PDB file as gemmi writes it, atoms N, CA and C in Angstrom:
CRYST1    1.000    1.000    1.000  90.00  90.00  90.00 P 1                      
ATOM      1  N   MET A   1       2.541  28.268   7.985  1.00  0.00           N  
ATOM      2  CA  MET A   1       2.762  27.046   8.749  1.00  0.00           C  
ATOM      3  C   MET A   1       2.703  25.877   7.768  1.00  0.00           C  
ATOM      4  N   SER A   2       3.693  25.018   7.846  1.00  0.00           N  
ATOM      5  CA  SER A   2       3.728  23.867   6.946  1.00  0.00           C  
ATOM      6  C   SER A   2       2.765  22.778   7.420  1.00  0.00           C  
ATOM      7  N   THR A   3       2.523  21.814   6.542  1.00  0.00           N  
ATOM      8  CA  THR A   3       1.637  20.706   6.897  1.00  0.00           C  
ATOM      9  C   THR A   3       2.188  19.935   8.084  1.00  0.00           C  
ATOM     10  N   SER A   4       3.494  19.725   8.124  1.00  0.00           N  
ATOM     11  CA  SER A   4       4.076  18.988   9.254  1.00  0.00           C  
ATOM     12  C   SER A   4       3.915  19.758  10.558  1.00  0.00           C  
ATOM     13  N   GLN A   5       4.015  21.090  10.513  1.00  0.00           N  
ATOM     14  CA  GLN A   5       3.796  21.898  11.716  1.00  0.00           C  
ATOM     15  C   GLN A   5       2.340  21.823  12.152  1.00  0.00           C  
ATOM     16  N   MET A   6       1.408  21.827  11.185  1.00  0.00           N  
ATOM     17  CA  MET A   6      -0.011  21.692  11.530  1.00  0.00           C  
ATOM     18  C   MET A   6      -0.271  20.359  12.212  1.00  0.00           C  
ATOM     19  N   ILE A   7       0.324  19.302  11.695  1.00  0.00           N  
ATOM     20  CA  ILE A   7       0.145  17.975  12.292  1.00  0.00           C  
ATOM     21  C   ILE A   7       0.677  17.960  13.714  1.00  0.00           C  
ATOM     22  N   LEU A   8       1.835  18.571  13.959  1.00  0.00           N  
ATOM     23  CA  LEU A   8       2.382  18.626  15.316  1.00  0.00           C  
ATOM     24  C   LEU A   8       1.452  19.380  16.263  1.00  0.00           C  
ATOM     25  N   VAL A   9       0.919  20.514  15.805  1.00  0.00           N  
ATOM     26  CA  VAL A   9       0.002  21.303  16.640  1.00  0.00           C  
ATOM     27  C   VAL A   9      -1.254  20.503  16.951  1.00  0.00           C  
ATOM     28  N   LEU A  10      -1.825  19.872  15.920  1.00  0.00           N  
ATOM     29  CA  LEU A  10      -3.088  19.162  16.102  1.00  0.00           C  
ATOM     30  C   LEU A  10      -2.935  17.858  16.865  1.00  0.00           C  
ATOM     31  N   SER A  11      -1.747  17.254  16.840  1.00  0.00           N  
ATOM     32  CA  SER A  11      -1.559  15.987  17.543  1.00  0.00           C  
ATOM     33  C   SER A  11      -1.051  16.178  18.969  1.00  0.00           C  
ATOM     34  N   ALA A  12      -0.738  17.406  19.346  1.00  0.00           N  
ATOM     35  CA  ALA A  12      -0.257  17.672  20.703  1.00  0.00           C  
ATOM     36  C   ALA A  12      -1.380  17.424  21.708  1.00  0.00           C  
ATOM     37  N   ASN A  13      -1.009  16.913  22.840  1.00  0.00           N  
ATOM     38  CA  ASN A  13      -1.988  16.616  23.890  1.00  0.00           C  
ATOM     39  C   ASN A  13      -2.153  17.847  24.781  1.00  0.00           C  
ATOM     40  N   ARG A  14      -2.712  18.899  24.210  1.00  0.00           N  
ATOM     41  CA  ARG A  14      -2.916  20.156  24.935  1.00  0.00           C  
ATOM     42  C   ARG A  14      -4.009  20.949  24.242  1.00  0.00           C  
ATOM     43  N   PHE A  15      -4.473  21.985  24.926  1.00  0.00           N  
ATOM     44  CA  PHE A  15      -5.442  22.887  24.327  1.00  0.00           C  
ATOM     45  C   PHE A  15      -4.719  23.824  23.366  1.00  0.00           C  
ATOM     46  N   LEU A  16      -5.379  24.186  22.284  1.00  0.00           N  
ATOM     47  CA  LEU A  16      -4.793  25.111  21.325  1.00  0.00           C  
ATOM     48  C   LEU A  16      -4.950  26.544  21.814  1.00  0.00           C  
ATOM     49  N   THR A  17      -3.978  27.388  21.456  1.00  0.00           N  
ATOM     50  CA  THR A  17      -4.081  28.808  21.783  1.00  0.00           C  
ATOM     51  C   THR A  17      -5.059  29.463  20.814  1.00  0.00           C  
ATOM     52  N   GLN A  18      -5.515  30.655  21.165  1.00  0.00           N  
ATOM     53  CA  GLN A  18      -6.436  31.379  20.286  1.00  0.00           C  
ATOM     54  C   GLN A  18      -5.786  31.689  18.938  1.00  0.00           C  
ATOM     55  N   SER A  19      -4.481  32.001  18.933  1.00  0.00           N  
ATOM     56  CA  SER A  19      -3.815  32.297  17.660  1.00  0.00           C  
ATOM     57  C   SER A  19      -3.695  31.045  16.797  1.00  0.00           C  
ATOM     58  N   GLU A  20      -3.471  29.887  17.407  1.00  0.00           N  
ATOM     59  CA  GLU A  20      -3.432  28.633  16.647  1.00  0.00           C  
ATOM     60  C   GLU A  20      -4.800  28.313  16.055  1.00  0.00           C  
ATOM     61  N   ILE A  21      -5.849  28.512  16.844  1.00  0.00           N  
ATOM     62  CA  ILE A  21      -7.210  28.270  16.351  1.00  0.00           C  
ATOM     63  C   ILE A  21      -7.527  29.226  15.204  1.00  0.00           C  
ATOM     64  N   ALA A  22      -7.157  30.492  15.335  1.00  0.00           N  
ATOM     65  CA  ALA A  22      -7.411  31.470  14.274  1.00  0.00           C  
ATOM     66  C   ALA A  22      -6.670  31.085  12.999  1.00  0.00           C  
ATOM     67  N   PHE A  23      -5.422  30.633  13.137  1.00  0.00           N  
ATOM     68  CA  PHE A  23      -4.668  30.218  11.957  1.00  0.00           C  
ATOM     69  C   PHE A  23      -5.320  29.017  11.285  1.00  0.00           C  
ATOM     70  N   LEU A  24      -5.723  28.038  12.077  1.00  0.00           N  
ATOM     71  CA  LEU A  24      -6.329  26.834  11.512  1.00  0.00           C  
ATOM     72  C   LEU A  24      -7.672  27.137  10.851  1.00  0.00           C  
ATOM     73  N   LYS A  25      -8.432  28.073  11.423  1.00  0.00           N  
ATOM     74  CA  LYS A  25      -9.706  28.471  10.804  1.00  0.00           C  
ATOM     75  C   LYS A  25      -9.467  29.100   9.437  1.00  0.00           C  
ATOM     76  N   ALA A  26      -8.357  29.807   9.284  1.00  0.00           N  
ATOM     77  CA  ALA A  26      -8.040  30.466   8.017  1.00  0.00           C  
ATOM     78  C   ALA A  26      -7.386  29.524   7.015  1.00  0.00           C  
ATOM     79  N   SER A  27      -6.976  28.363   7.450  1.00  0.00           N  
ATOM     80  CA  SER A  27      -6.274  27.417   6.584  1.00  0.00           C  
ATOM     81  C   SER A  27      -7.258  26.617   5.738  1.00  0.00           C  
ATOM     82  N   PRO A  28      -7.042  26.547   4.423  1.00  0.00           N  
ATOM     83  CA  PRO A  28      -7.951  25.760   3.579  1.00  0.00           C  
ATOM     84  C   PRO A  28      -7.792  24.250   3.772  1.00  0.00           C  
ATOM     85  N   GLU A  29      -6.681  23.813   4.370  1.00  0.00           N  
ATOM     86  CA  GLU A  29      -6.449  22.382   4.546  1.00  0.00           C  
ATOM     87  C   GLU A  29      -7.189  21.792   5.740  1.00  0.00           C  
ATOM     88  N   ILE A  30      -7.629  22.647   6.659  1.00  0.00           N  
ATOM     89  CA  ILE A  30      -8.246  22.191   7.906  1.00  0.00           C  
ATOM     90  C   ILE A  30      -9.653  22.758   8.018  1.00  0.00           C  
ATOM     91  N   VAL A  31     -10.585  21.945   8.463  1.00  0.00           N  
ATOM     92  CA  VAL A  31     -11.950  22.394   8.742  1.00  0.00           C  
ATOM     93  C   VAL A  31     -12.184  22.225  10.242  1.00  0.00           C  
ATOM     94  N   LEU A  32     -12.502  23.330  10.921  1.00  0.00           N  
ATOM     95  CA  LEU A  32     -12.830  23.278  12.344  1.00  0.00           C  
ATOM     96  C   LEU A  32     -14.342  23.321  12.493  1.00  0.00           C  
ATOM     97  N   PHE A  33     -14.853  22.551  13.437  1.00  0.00           N  
ATOM     98  CA  PHE A  33     -16.298  22.562  13.668  1.00  0.00           C  
ATOM     99  C   PHE A  33     -16.580  22.326  15.146  1.00  0.00           C  
ATOM    100  N   ASN A  34     -17.694  22.881  15.603  1.00  0.00           N  
ATOM    101  CA  ASN A  34     -18.118  22.715  16.995  1.00  0.00           C  
ATOM    102  C   ASN A  34     -19.014  21.498  17.121  1.00  0.00           C  
ATOM    103  N   PHE A  35     -18.835  20.767  18.206  1.00  0.00           N  
ATOM    104  CA  PHE A  35     -19.681  19.618  18.495  1.00  0.00           C  
ATOM    105  C   PHE A  35     -19.828  19.548  20.001  1.00  0.00           C  
ATOM    106  N   TYR A  36     -21.026  19.795  20.486  1.00  0.00           N  
ATOM    107  CA  TYR A  36     -21.316  19.817  21.925  1.00  0.00           C  
ATOM    108  C   TYR A  36     -20.352  20.732  22.686  1.00  0.00           C  
ATOM    109  N   GLY A  37     -20.127  21.920  22.146  1.00  0.00           N  
ATOM    110  CA  GLY A  37     -19.331  22.925  22.835  1.00  0.00           C  
ATOM    111  C   GLY A  37     -17.828  22.754  22.733  1.00  0.00           C  
ATOM    112  N   ARG A  38     -17.355  21.760  22.011  1.00  0.00           N  
ATOM    113  CA  ARG A  38     -15.915  21.568  21.836  1.00  0.00           C  
ATOM    114  C   ARG A  38     -15.565  21.758  20.370  1.00  0.00           C  
ATOM    115  N   ILE A  39     -14.350  22.200  20.103  1.00  0.00           N  
ATOM    116  CA  ILE A  39     -13.903  22.409  18.729  1.00  0.00           C  
ATOM    117  C   ILE A  39     -13.148  21.173  18.261  1.00  0.00           C  
ATOM    118  N   TYR A  40     -13.580  20.646  17.138  1.00  0.00           N  
ATOM    119  CA  TYR A  40     -12.924  19.494  16.517  1.00  0.00           C  
ATOM    120  C   TYR A  40     -12.416  19.917  15.145  1.00  0.00           C  
ATOM    121  N   TYR A  41     -11.551  19.104  14.569  1.00  0.00           N  
ATOM    122  CA  TYR A  41     -11.002  19.426  13.264  1.00  0.00           C  
ATOM    123  C   TYR A  41     -11.001  18.195  12.378  1.00  0.00           C  
ATOM    124  N   LYS A  42     -10.943  18.445  11.084  1.00  0.00           N  
ATOM    125  CA  LYS A  42     -10.751  17.371  10.110  1.00  0.00           C  
ATOM    126  C   LYS A  42     -10.024  17.964   8.913  1.00  0.00           C  
ATOM    127  N   LEU A  43      -9.415  17.108   8.124  1.00  0.00           N  
ATOM    128  CA  LEU A  43      -8.755  17.562   6.911  1.00  0.00           C  
ATOM    129  C   LEU A  43      -9.802  17.873   5.858  1.00  0.00           C  
ATOM    130  N   ASN A  44      -9.574  18.936   5.120  1.00  0.00           N  
ATOM    131  CA  ASN A  44     -10.478  19.331   4.052  1.00  0.00           C  
ATOM    132  C   ASN A  44     -10.024  18.648   2.767  1.00  0.00           C  
ATOM    133  N   ASN A  45     -10.706  17.601   2.373  1.00  0.00           N  
ATOM    134  CA  ASN A  45     -10.334  16.865   1.168  1.00  0.00           C  
ATOM    135  C   ASN A  45     -10.636  17.639  -0.104  1.00  0.00           C  
ATOM    136  N   ASN A  46     -11.399  18.711  -0.002  1.00  0.00           N  
ATOM    137  CA  ASN A  46     -11.740  19.516  -1.174  1.00  0.00           C  
ATOM    138  C   ASN A  46     -10.800  20.698  -1.376  1.00  0.00           C  
ATOM    139  N   ALA A  47      -9.824  20.856  -0.477  1.00  0.00           N  
ATOM    140  CA  ALA A  47      -8.892  21.974  -0.587  1.00  0.00           C  
ATOM    141  C   ALA A  47      -8.005  21.774  -1.810  1.00  0.00           C  
ATOM    142  N   PRO A  48      -7.671  22.868  -2.489  1.00  0.00           N  
ATOM    143  CA  PRO A  48      -6.767  22.720  -3.637  1.00  0.00           C  
ATOM    144  C   PRO A  48      -5.403  22.244  -3.170  1.00  0.00           C  
ATOM    145  N   SER A  49      -4.837  21.293  -3.881  1.00  0.00           N  
ATOM    146  CA  SER A  49      -3.531  20.764  -3.484  1.00  0.00           C  
ATOM    147  C   SER A  49      -2.447  21.744  -3.895  1.00  0.00           C  
ATOM    148  N   LYS A  50      -1.394  21.809  -3.079  1.00  0.00           N  
ATOM    149  CA  LYS A  50      -0.284  22.706  -3.353  1.00  0.00           C  
ATOM    150  C   LYS A  50       0.820  21.936  -4.060  1.00  0.00           C  
ATOM    151  N   SER A  51       1.421  22.585  -5.024  1.00  0.00           N  
ATOM    152  CA  SER A  51       2.582  21.975  -5.662  1.00  0.00           C  
ATOM    153  C   SER A  51       3.823  22.348  -4.869  1.00  0.00           C  
ATOM    154  N   LYS A  52       4.937  21.713  -5.168  1.00  0.00           N  
ATOM    155  CA  LYS A  52       6.170  21.990  -4.436  1.00  0.00           C  
ATOM    156  C   LYS A  52       6.693  23.390  -4.718  1.00  0.00           C  
ATOM    157  N   GLU A  53       6.277  24.014  -5.819  1.00  0.00           N  
ATOM    158  CA  GLU A  53       6.733  25.363  -6.130  1.00  0.00           C  
ATOM    159  C   GLU A  53       6.040  26.423  -5.296  1.00  0.00           C  
ATOM    160  N   ASP A  54       4.868  26.132  -4.715  1.00  0.00           N  
ATOM    161  CA  ASP A  54       4.086  27.126  -3.960  1.00  0.00           C  
ATOM    162  C   ASP A  54       4.751  27.499  -2.670  1.00  0.00           C  
TER     163      ASP A  54                                                      
END                                                                             
C-alpha cells in the first residue's frame, strides 16, 4: 500500500476493517495505539525513509 493509499484509508470517515488495521500495524510508517478503548494512529517519525527506487 502506498503512502497516498494509507492517507486515504486513515482520513476516511469510517471504521477500519480488520485487514486494514492488521496492515497498518505491520507498517513501519504508522504507529497504532489504544487510548480509552479506541485505536488511534500517528506517523512514525523514526521509520526509515524509502527512496524512490524501493
